[in-house]
C-alpha positions as semicolon CSV with decimal commas, in nm:
position;residue;x (nm);y (nm);z (nm)
1;M;-4,454;4,220;-8,890
2;S;-4,621;4,448;-8,649
3;D;-4,572;4,815;-8,579
4;L;-4,347;4,697;-8,279
5;A;-4,017;4,666;-8,400
6;N;-3,742;4,423;-8,295
7;H;-3,638;4,219;-7,986
8;V;-3,284;4,228;-7,914
9;M;-3,204;3,995;-7,622
10;G;-2,885;3,840;-7,462
11;G;-2,720;3,737;-7,135
12;G;-2,935;3,690;-6,821
13;Y;-3,143;3,998;-6,894
14;G;-3,168;4,142;-7,233
15;T;-3,284;4,457;-7,377
16;T;-3,616;4,454;-7,570
17;V;-3,687;4,756;-7,802
18;L;-4,032;4,813;-7,868
19;A;-4,093;5,072;-8,115
20;S;-4,417;5,206;-8,259
21;M;-4,497;5,484;-8,499
22;D;-4,520;5,728;-8,231
23;A;-4,269;5,638;-7,963
24;A;-4,013;5,378;-7,867
25;A;-3,975;5,216;-7,531
26;V;-3,674;5,028;-7,401
27;V;-3,763;4,746;-7,159
28;Q;-3,550;4,527;-6,958
29;V;-3,680;4,167;-6,976
30;P;-3,537;3,826;-6,909
31;S;-3,367;3,656;-7,202
32;D;-3,592;3,355;-7,147
33;P;-3,892;3,422;-7,367
34;Y;-4,124;3,217;-7,147
35;T;-4,035;3,450;-6,853
36;A;-4,058;3,751;-7,060
37;A;-4,412;3,643;-7,187
38;R;-4,537;3,561;-6,843
39;Q;-4,412;3,918;-6,719
40;L;-4,588;4,079;-6,998
41;V;-4,909;3,879;-6,961
42;L;-4,919;3,989;-6,589
43;Q;-4,857;4,351;-6,678
44;S;-5,092;4,389;-6,957
45;V;-5,391;4,176;-6,921
46;T;-5,679;4,338;-6,734
47;N;-5,876;4,036;-6,657
48;A;-5,760;3,778;-6,408
49;G;-5,922;3,488;-6,570
50;V;-5,795;3,564;-6,918
51;A;-5,438;3,628;-6,770
52;Q;-5,458;3,293;-6,595
53;A;-5,557;3,121;-6,919
54;L;-5,266;3,267;-7,114
55;L;-5,027;3,180;-6,831
56;T;-5,144;2,818;-6,834
57;K;-5,099;2,802;-7,210
58;L;-4,736;2,929;-7,169
59;D;-4,665;2,667;-6,903
60;Q;-4,813;2,391;-7,113
61;A;-4,593;2,508;-7,421
62;A;-4,284;2,518;-7,205
63;A;-4,367;2,165;-7,065
64;A;-4,449;2,026;-7,412
65;G;-4,109;2,166;-7,542
66;Q;-3,916;2,016;-7,232
67;R;-4,065;1,683;-7,332
68;G;-3,952;1,725;-7,684
69;N;-4,320;1,733;-7,823
70;L;-4,288;1,993;-8,069
71;N;-4,619;1,954;-8,239
72;A;-4,781;1,981;-7,901
73;K;-4,582;2,299;-7,821
74;A;-4,673;2,449;-8,167
75;G;-5,052;2,375;-8,112
76;I;-5,050;2,528;-7,775
77;V;-4,841;2,842;-7,893
78;K;-5,112;2,889;-8,170
79;A;-5,388;2,865;-7,903
80;F;-5,209;3,133;-7,703
81;I;-5,190;3,346;-8,007
82;N;-5,572;3,290;-8,095
83;Q;-5,659;3,375;-7,749
84;L;-5,451;3,705;-7,753
85;E;-5,613;3,802;-8,085
86;A;-5,945;3,738;-7,960
87;Q;-5,886;3,954;-7,641
88;T;-5,722;4,245;-7,832
89;G;-5,890;4,559;-7,752
90;K;-6,102;4,394;-7,491
91;T;-5,855;4,260;-7,187
92;I;-5,526;4,360;-7,350
93;A;-5,431;4,658;-7,551
94;A;-5,339;4,621;-7,908
95;E;-4,983;4,712;-7,867
96;Q;-4,923;4,468;-7,589
97;A;-5,090;4,198;-7,764
98;A;-4,868;4,255;-8,071
99;A;-4,563;4,250;-7,869
100;L;-4,686;3,923;-7,689
101;I;-4,771;3,757;-8,029
102;Q;-4,442;3,845;-8,181
103;L;-4,266;3,711;-7,857
104;A;-4,484;3,391;-7,888
105;W;-4,339;3,311;-8,247
106;S;-4,003;3,296;-8,071
107;L;-4,104;3,026;-7,813
């Protein structure tokens, strides 16, 4: 588990508590993990091309899940995580990448 603590979600909008060793931030995010992940990508990734690639993976994972193709969904989520790991410290800060990776495991 990363330094980012837990996600507590519920209702139309949930409260996400991100806690690190130094500080904690409480952020209102949609309870739908795909929407939350999309918002965090848009807010955190500094390169438009990388952000678009991550958003495309989120859309593809959601579509695969809606079709009931869980193997495809799992593969796409793993590709999303791999790209985040590759971009950590480059186009996305480590703390935001860790939050997105944690969120991705809930998709």
